[in-house]
N, C-alpha and C positions, 0 to 999 in steps of 0.2 A: 688573818683577821683585819689587817690594816686596809685591805681593799674593799672591805664591807661598809666602811663609813669614812667620812672625811678625817684626815689626820689620825690622831690617836683616839678619837671618840669611841670607836668600837672596843678598843682595848680596855677602856674604863668601865664598860658594862659587862664584861665577860664573867661567867660563873666558873667555878673550879671544874664543874662537870663538862662544860664546853671545852675547856683547855685540855682536860684529860682525854676526851673523845677525839679531838683534833690530833693530839699526840699519838694515840693508838692508831689512827688512820695513817698518819705519817710513817709510823714504824712499819705497818703492813705494806705500804707503797715502796718503802726503801729497802726491804729485805730481799736478799737473793742468795741462792746457793751456788757454790763453786764446786764443780765435780773434781774429785781428787783422783 
């Protein structure tokens, strides 16, 4: 979010919905399976 506006301005305007959506996206991008 910090690259979307100068300094911390974008963080000040975030909604909980935006944070949750970004978190879910991050989880999907960082999941992987290790074959056993």
